[in-house]
C-alpha positions, 0 to 999 in steps of 0.5 A: 500500499502506498503510504508517502504523503507528498504528491511527487512521492505519491506519483513516484511510488506509483511509477515505480509499482506500475514498473513492476505490472501493477496496473492499478498503480498505473490507473491511480497515476492516470487520475493524479496527472490525466487533468495536466496532461491534458493541458499539455496536448491542448496547449501543443496541438490545439485541437479540441477535438483531438484531445481525447484520442491524443491523451489516450494514446500518451496513456497507451505510450505510457504502459508500453514505454514506462521499462525505458524510464530509467529513473522513475524520480524523474517522471515528471519530465519523461510524462511531458515529453511523451505527451508533447511528441504526441500532441505534435505528431497529431499534426503537421508542423504547419498546423501546430504553429497556426493552430497553437494554443494554451489550457486556459482554466477559465475559472484561474482567468476570471479570478486574475481579473475580476475578484470584485462582484461590480466589474462583472458586467466588463468581465467578459471583456477583461478575459478575452483580452487577457486570453488574447495576451497570453495566446500571443506570447512568443512560444519561449514565454507562453510554455513556462507561463502557462505551467507556472500560471495556470498548471500551477508547477514549480520553477524545478518542475518547469526546468526538469520538463523543459530541460533548462535551469530553473534561472532560466525558466524564472527569466523567461517567467519575468519577461512573459510577465512583462510583455503580458502586462505591456499586451493588456496596458496597450490593449486598455490604451488602444481602447481609450483612443477608440473611445475618444475618436469615437466622441471626437 
């Protein structure tokens, strides 16, 4: 029986058990990690119609390739790579670049842009601008931003998954936030200019 308390330790123990052939351990692992795997797949292929099929393929490959994971403690980066590669394989490179989107939790975005009930009437427009600004971030900044702020990964987890130093993750997150603030600020300024022109 798995008795580890920390989430990372639980997942590690489940992976080890699954490598011994315990299907129930893998089933538990899938339930615990399916949400973010779906997020990675959707972020990469941007095609909701393909999402279920691609995710199912990812978990099938996990079962088939568990034996290739030499260090179970590094399961997160291994699984991230499987999910991302499966999503890329679902379409052409051109289609992936054109349709690439981020896994946005509407509730999380709503909480970020609207914490006061009095703003309810303008919330939809705020969310629209926020979603567009996040989607407009360059890929190298959008990917760590999504994993940190919408998937709630730690810097260390992002660094492992993306194969880069923690310092690089921190730098890219700072840049992503700056670009996002700039995009939102420019959007508000543009709205203001448009209103002025309409009333001129």
